[in-house]
C-alpha positions as CSV (number, residue, x, y, z in Angstrom):
1,M,0.0,0.0,0.0
2,R,1.3,3.5,-0.9
3,E,2.0,5.8,2.0
4,V,1.3,9.5,2.1
5,C,2.0,12.1,4.8
6,V,-0.4,15.0,4.9
7,V,1.2,18.1,6.5
8,G,-1.4,20.3,8.2
9,A,-4.4,19.3,10.2
10,G,-6.8,22.2,9.5
11,V,-10.0,21.7,7.5
12,V,-8.1,21.3,4.3
13,G,-5.5,18.9,5.6
14,I,-8.0,16.6,7.5
15,T,-10.4,16.4,4.5
16,T,-7.4,15.6,2.3
17,A,-6.4,12.8,4.7
18,W,-9.9,11.4,4.6
19,Y,-10.2,11.3,0.8
20,L,-6.8,9.8,0.4
21,A,-7.6,7.1,2.9
22,E,-10.8,6.4,1.0
23,A,-8.7,6.2,-2.2
24,G,-6.5,3.5,-0.8
25,W,-3.5,5.4,0.6
26,R,-2.0,4.6,3.9
27,V,-2.3,8.1,5.5
28,T,-0.4,9.8,8.3
29,L,-1.7,13.3,9.4
30,L,1.0,15.6,10.8
31,D,0.6,18.9,12.6
32,K,2.4,21.0,15.2
33,S,-0.8,21.2,17.3
34,A,-2.0,18.5,19.6
35,T,-5.5,18.5,18.1
36,V,-7.0,19.2,14.7
37,G,-8.5,22.5,13.5
38,T,-6.9,24.8,16.0
39,G,-5.5,27.4,13.6
40,T,-7.3,29.2,10.8
41,S,-10.1,26.6,11.0
42,F,-10.9,27.3,14.6
43,Q,-13.3,30.2,14.8
44,N,-13.6,31.4,11.2
45,G,-16.8,32.9,9.8
46,G,-18.4,29.4,9.5
47,Q,-20.2,30.2,6.3
48,L,-20.4,27.5,3.6
49,S,-20.9,30.1,0.9
50,Y,-21.0,28.1,-2.3
51,R,-22.7,30.8,-4.5
52,Y,-20.8,33.8,-3.2
53,V,-17.2,32.9,-4.3
54,S,-16.1,36.1,-6.1
55,P,-12.5,36.8,-5.3
56,L,-11.2,39.9,-3.6
57,A,-9.4,41.0,-6.7
58,D,-11.9,43.1,-8.8
59,G,-12.2,46.3,-10.6
60,G,-12.4,49.3,-8.3
61,V,-10.9,47.4,-5.3
62,P,-7.7,49.4,-5.2
63,L,-9.6,52.7,-4.8
64,K,-11.9,51.1,-2.2
65,A,-8.9,49.9,-0.3
66,L,-7.5,53.4,0.0
67,K,-10.8,54.6,1.4
68,W,-10.9,51.6,3.9
69,L,-7.5,52.5,5.2
70,T,-8.7,55.9,6.3
71,E,-11.8,54.6,8.2
72,K,-11.6,54.1,12.0
73,D,-13.4,50.8,11.8
74,G,-12.6,50.0,8.2
75,P,-12.2,46.4,7.0
76,L,-8.6,46.8,5.9
77,R,-5.3,47.4,7.6
78,F,-1.9,47.4,5.8
79,K,1.6,47.2,7.3
80,P,4.3,47.8,4.7
81,S,7.1,45.3,4.9
82,T,10.6,45.0,3.5
83,E,9.8,41.4,2.5
84,L,9.7,40.9,-1.3
85,S,6.9,38.3,-0.9
86,Q,4.4,41.0,0.2
87,W,5.1,43.3,-2.7
88,S,5.3,40.5,-5.2
89,W,1.9,39.3,-4.1
90,L,0.4,42.8,-4.1
91,G,1.7,43.3,-7.7
92,K,0.1,40.1,-8.9
93,F,-3.1,41.0,-7.0
94,L,-3.4,44.4,-8.6
95,M,-2.9,42.9,-12.0
96,R,-6.0,40.8,-11.3
97,C,-8.1,43.8,-10.2
98,H,-10.2,44.1,-13.4
99,G,-13.7,42.8,-14.3
100,Q,-12.7,40.2,-16.8
101,A,-10.2,38.4,-14.4
102,N,-12.8,38.5,-11.6
103,R,-15.5,37.0,-13.8
104,E,-13.2,34.2,-15.1
105,T,-12.0,33.3,-11.6
106,T,-15.5,33.5,-10.2
107,A,-16.8,31.1,-12.8
108,R,-14.1,28.6,-11.9
109,L,-14.7,29.0,-8.2
110,A,-18.4,28.6,-8.7
111,R,-17.9,25.2,-10.3
112,L,-15.6,24.2,-7.5
113,G,-18.1,25.4,-5.0
114,T,-20.9,23.3,-6.5
115,Y,-18.7,20.3,-6.6
116,S,-17.5,20.8,-3.0
117,R,-21.1,21.1,-1.8
118,Q,-21.8,17.7,-3.4
119,C,-18.7,16.2,-1.8
120,L,-19.7,17.4,1.7
121,E,-23.2,16.1,1.4
122,Q,-21.9,12.7,0.3
123,L,-19.3,12.7,3.1
124,T,-21.7,13.5,5.8
125,E,-24.2,10.9,4.6
126,T,-21.9,8.0,4.0
127,S,-19.6,8.5,7.0
128,K,-22.4,9.4,9.4
129,L,-20.4,12.4,10.9
130,P,-21.4,13.5,14.3
131,D,-23.2,16.9,14.5
132,F,-21.1,19.9,13.8
133,D,-23.9,22.5,13.9
134,W,-24.5,22.5,10.1
135,K,-27.7,24.3,9.1
136,E,-29.0,25.4,5.7
137,S,-30.2,28.7,7.1
138,G,-29.8,30.8,4.0
139,K,-27.7,33.9,3.4
140,L,-28.7,37.5,3.3
141,I,-26.4,40.2,1.9
142,V,-27.4,43.7,2.8
143,Y,-26.3,46.8,1.0
144,R,-25.8,50.3,2.3
145,T,-25.5,52.2,-1.0
146,Q,-28.2,52.4,-3.7
147,A,-25.7,52.0,-6.6
148,T,-24.2,48.8,-5.1
149,F,-27.6,47.4,-4.3
150,D,-28.9,48.1,-7.8
151,R,-25.9,46.3,-9.4
152,A,-26.4,43.3,-7.2
153,A,-30.2,43.3,-8.0
154,A,-29.5,43.5,-11.7
155,A,-27.1,40.5,-11.7
156,A,-28.3,37.1,-12.9
157,L,-29.9,35.4,-9.9
158,V,-30.7,31.8,-9.5
159,K,-34.4,31.2,-9.9
160,D,-36.3,29.9,-6.8
161,V,-33.1,30.2,-4.8
162,Q,-32.2,33.9,-4.8
163,S,-34.5,36.9,-4.3
164,V,-34.2,40.6,-4.2
165,L,-35.5,42.3,-1.0
166,S,-36.2,45.9,-0.2
167,A,-34.8,47.4,3.0
168,D,-38.2,46.9,4.7
169,E,-38.4,43.3,3.5
170,C,-34.9,42.6,4.8
171,I,-35.9,43.9,8.3
172,A,-39.2,42.0,8.2
173,K,-37.3,38.8,7.3
174,E,-34.6,39.5,9.9
175,P,-35.9,41.7,12.7
176,V,-32.4,41.8,14.2
177,L,-31.6,44.3,11.4
178,G,-34.0,46.8,13.0
179,A,-31.1,48.9,14.2
180,L,-30.1,49.5,10.6
181,Q,-33.5,51.1,9.6
182,G,-32.7,53.9,7.2
183,Q,-29.1,52.7,6.7
184,I,-29.6,49.8,4.3
185,K,-31.1,50.0,0.8
186,G,-31.9,46.4,0.3
187,G,-30.5,42.9,0.1
188,I,-30.1,39.6,-1.8
189,F,-31.3,36.5,0.0
190,T,-30.1,33.0,-1.1
191,S,-32.1,30.2,0.5
192,D,-29.7,27.3,0.1
193,E,-26.5,28.6,1.7
194,A,-25.4,27.1,5.0
195,V,-23.4,27.7,8.1
196,A,-21.5,25.2,10.4
197,D,-18.8,25.0,13.0
198,C,-15.6,24.5,11.1
199,H,-13.7,23.4,14.2
200,G,-16.5,21.0,15.1
201,F,-16.4,19.6,11.5
202,C,-12.7,19.0,11.9
203,E,-13.2,17.1,15.2
204,A,-16.1,15.1,13.8
205,L,-14.2,14.0,10.7
206,M,-11.1,13.2,12.8
207,G,-13.2,10.9,15.0
208,V,-14.3,9.0,11.9
209,L,-10.9,9.1,10.2
210,A,-9.3,7.7,13.4
211,T,-11.2,4.4,12.8
212,H,-10.4,4.1,9.1
213,P,-8.4,1.0,8.3
214,N,-6.1,3.1,6.0
215,F,-5.3,5.7,8.7
216,A,-1.8,5.3,10.1
217,G,-2.3,7.9,12.8
218,Y,-2.1,11.6,13.9
219,V,1.4,12.8,14.6
220,Q,2.2,16.0,16.6
221,E,5.5,17.2,15.3
222,E,6.6,20.6,14.1
223,V,7.9,20.6,10.5
224,Q,11.2,22.3,9.9
225,R,12.0,21.6,6.3
226,F,11.9,19.3,3.3
227,E,15.1,17.7,2.2
228,Y,16.4,14.9,0.1
229,A,17.8,11.6,1.3
230,A,21.0,10.1,0.0
231,N,19.0,8.1,-2.6
232,G,17.4,11.3,-3.8
233,K,14.0,10.6,-2.3
234,L,12.1,13.5,-0.7
235,R,11.8,13.4,3.1
236,L,10.6,15.7,5.9
237,L,12.7,17.0,8.8
238,T,10.6,17.6,11.9
239,S,11.2,18.4,15.5
240,H,11.4,14.6,16.2
241,G,13.8,13.7,13.4
242,V,13.4,12.5,9.8
243,R,10.1,11.2,8.3
244,G,9.9,9.5,5.0
245,S,6.9,8.6,2.8
246,D,6.0,7.7,-0.7
247,A,4.3,11.1,-1.1
248,F,3.7,14.2,0.8
249,V,0.8,16.7,0.7
250,L,1.4,20.3,1.7
251,A,-1.9,21.6,3.3
252,S,-0.6,23.7,6.2
253,G,-2.0,27.1,5.4
254,I,0.4,30.0,5.3
255,A,3.1,27.8,6.7
256,S,3.1,26.0,3.3
257,R,4.9,29.0,1.8
258,R,7.9,28.6,4.2
259,L,8.1,24.9,3.8
260,A,7.9,25.1,0.0
261,A,10.7,27.6,0.0
262,T,13.0,24.9,1.5
263,L,12.7,23.3,-1.9
264,Q,13.2,26.5,-3.8
265,M,9.4,26.8,-4.6
266,N,7.9,30.2,-4.4
267,L,4.3,29.7,-3.6
268,P,2.2,32.9,-4.3
269,L,0.6,33.0,-0.9
270,Y,0.0,35.8,1.5
271,P,-1.7,35.7,4.9
272,L,-4.9,37.8,5.1
273,K,-5.5,38.2,8.8
274,G,-9.1,38.0,9.9
275,Y,-10.8,38.4,13.3
276,S,-14.0,37.0,14.9
277,L,-16.1,37.1,18.0
278,T,-18.1,34.2,19.3
279,A,-20.9,35.5,21.6
280,P,-23.2,33.2,23.5
281,I,-26.9,33.5,22.8
282,G,-29.3,33.7,25.7
283,A,-33.0,33.7,26.2
284,S,-33.1,37.6,25.9
285,H,-31.2,37.7,22.6
286,T,-32.7,37.8,19.1
287,P,-29.9,36.5,16.7
288,P,-30.3,36.3,13.0
289,Q,-31.8,33.1,11.5
290,A,-29.9,33.4,8.3
291,S,-26.3,34.3,8.0
292,I,-26.0,38.0,7.2
293,T,-23.2,39.8,5.4
294,D,-22.9,43.6,5.5
295,F,-21.5,44.1,2.0
296,E,-19.9,47.5,2.4
297,R,-18.5,46.9,5.9
298,K,-17.4,43.4,5.1
299,V,-18.8,42.0,8.4
300,L,-20.7,38.7,8.6
301,Y,-23.0,37.5,11.3
302,A,-23.9,33.8,11.6
303,R,-25.7,31.8,14.2
304,I,-23.7,28.6,14.8
305,G,-25.5,26.4,17.4
306,D,-26.0,28.4,20.5
307,S,-23.5,31.1,19.6
308,L,-23.3,34.2,17.4
309,R,-20.2,34.3,15.2
310,V,-19.2,37.8,14.0
311,A,-16.3,37.8,11.6
312,A,-14.6,40.5,9.6
313,M,-11.4,42.3,8.5
314,V,-8.5,41.8,6.2
315,D,-5.2,42.8,7.9
316,M,-2.1,42.6,5.7
317,V,0.5,42.6,8.5
318,G,2.6,39.5,7.6
319,E,2.6,36.2,9.6
320,D,1.3,37.8,12.8
321,D,-1.7,35.9,14.3
322,T,-1.8,37.7,17.6
323,I,-5.2,39.2,18.6
324,E,-4.8,43.0,18.3
325,P,-7.0,44.6,20.9
326,G,-7.8,47.6,18.8
327,R,-9.3,45.5,16.0
328,I,-11.4,43.5,18.5
329,E,-12.7,46.8,20.0
330,S,-13.5,47.9,16.4
331,L,-15.4,44.7,15.7
332,L,-17.3,45.0,19.0
333,R,-18.3,48.6,18.2
334,V,-19.7,47.6,14.8
335,A,-21.6,44.6,16.2
336,R,-23.1,46.4,19.1
337,A,-24.2,49.3,16.9
338,D,-25.7,47.2,14.1
339,M,-27.0,44.1,16.0
340,P,-27.2,45.1,19.7
341,L,-29.5,42.3,20.7
342,A,-28.0,39.5,18.7
343,G,-25.8,38.0,21.4
344,D,-24.0,38.5,24.7
345,Y,-21.0,40.5,23.5
346,A,-19.7,41.0,27.0
347,Q,-19.0,37.3,27.1
348,A,-17.6,36.9,23.6
349,S,-14.5,34.9,22.9
350,T,-12.1,36.4,20.4
351,W,-10.0,34.9,17.6
352,A,-7.6,35.9,14.9
353,G,-6.4,33.7,12.0
354,L,-4.2,33.9,8.9
355,R,-6.1,33.0,5.7
356,P,-3.6,31.9,3.1
357,A,-4.6,33.6,-0.2
358,T,-3.4,33.5,-3.7
359,P,-3.5,36.8,-5.7
360,D,-6.4,35.7,-7.8
361,G,-8.3,34.0,-5.0
362,A,-8.1,30.5,-6.5
363,P,-6.6,27.6,-4.5
364,I,-3.6,25.6,-5.8
365,V,-4.4,21.9,-6.2
366,G,-2.3,19.1,-7.7
367,P,1.3,18.1,-8.2
368,S,4.2,20.5,-7.4
369,S,7.4,20.9,-9.4
370,V,9.0,18.5,-6.9
371,P,8.4,14.8,-7.5
372,G,6.6,13.3,-4.5
373,L,5.2,16.6,-3.3
374,W,1.5,17.5,-3.8
375,L,-0.2,20.8,-3.0
376,N,-3.6,21.7,-1.6
377,V,-3.1,25.3,-0.5
378,G,-4.3,28.9,-1.0
379,H,-8.0,28.7,-0.2
380,G,-8.1,32.2,1.4
381,P,-11.3,32.9,3.3
382,L,-13.1,29.9,1.6
383,G,-11.2,27.0,3.1
384,F,-14.3,25.5,4.7
385,T,-16.3,26.0,1.6
386,F,-13.8,24.4,-0.8
387,A,-12.1,21.8,1.5
388,C,-14.1,18.7,0.5
389,G,-13.9,19.6,-3.2
390,T,-10.2,20.2,-3.4
391,A,-9.5,17.2,-1.2
392,S,-11.6,15.0,-3.5
393,I,-9.8,16.4,-6.6
394,L,-6.4,15.8,-5.1
395,A,-7.2,12.2,-4.2
396,S,-8.4,11.6,-7.7
397,L,-5.3,13.1,-9.2
398,M,-3.0,11.1,-6.9
399,G,-4.8,7.9,-7.4
400,Q,-6.2,7.9,-11.0
401,G,-4.2,10.7,-12.6
402,H,-7.3,12.9,-13.6
403,S,-9.6,15.4,-12.0
404,P,-13.4,15.4,-11.8
405,L,-13.3,19.1,-12.7
406,P,-11.2,21.1,-15.2
407,L,-8.1,22.3,-13.4
408,D,-7.3,25.5,-15.4
409,G,-6.4,28.2,-13.0
410,F,-5.9,25.8,-10.1
411,T,-2.6,24.1,-10.8
412,W,1.0,25.0,-9.9
413,P,2.4,27.1,-11.5
414,N,-0.8,28.7,-12.7
């Protein structure tokens, strides 16, 4: 039996391990953390947003970014660095900031989203995963400016799934929006979008994976570098020594960039730092029933089980995942002003995570330029949404040599 070591135990790594085990590989899952899903997968937004996959790079975004940088509670922060990787990524990102590139990437990501939804549904049904607070609650995007709302309303919407709502209809559907009376112009509601606890999903899948006959085990080791053995075969140097395998899969978020560099591979990844609050919901609170995204402010609200998740912000500050108090205070101000009765913000837990993004917003899936090393990286803010789909694609490529979806725009180098 062929052996594979999956490096990274977030939602992308653990789904990759599952699909490879199902495909007949003897799988070892390796991570520096003692348990799965404790990094970027821990308290992210929780949205399974299959229809809203448009990448950040788009026409008009550079001008919007300049405006956001001047706002006290704006969604963007930027810390210039002397690192070439930051400026290289930004240059490539700006080259993708036009409508045609956005439409092309969105179309590819939409196909991947549809496929990933099918994969998750099949996985939960066949493996009988324990509950991870999945709920098809729908998604409401609200708009604060008339022009932006008009453009969204004029776009092609999916019949019987998506609908255009006036401001009054948004508030009638979600009374929690009452504090925004007079501030929003309308919204788009999509009935078949879902939310779930990403960390809970990782734990549930790990419980099932642990009993799989092809699973060799979970190993807690910190990876230092890739290197070559005397016979020329690729191997991994960790905090516990040297680890060999027939194949390796790099699925360790932004750390994938550093590890790939030990093999002279320059992965086009940059960490987009995001923040979240998780506030308990009590009897006196009126949380949203659907997940709600404030389009202009780039803040999302989602009920996940008995908690309210509030997630926002893109901080370009390098590989710094510390929780910056000022950003948390900013998020609390926005949440308390816009949805004061949605949850107990005084008891909210806080989180920050680094979302590993490519300049065009498309993940990189498939073989690398190094024999024996495969990639499943660069999912940005849509790791939970795309995890099952890219894991299934990678397992098919490694086992059968072909992909169930066209891979244009997803391969290395793309």
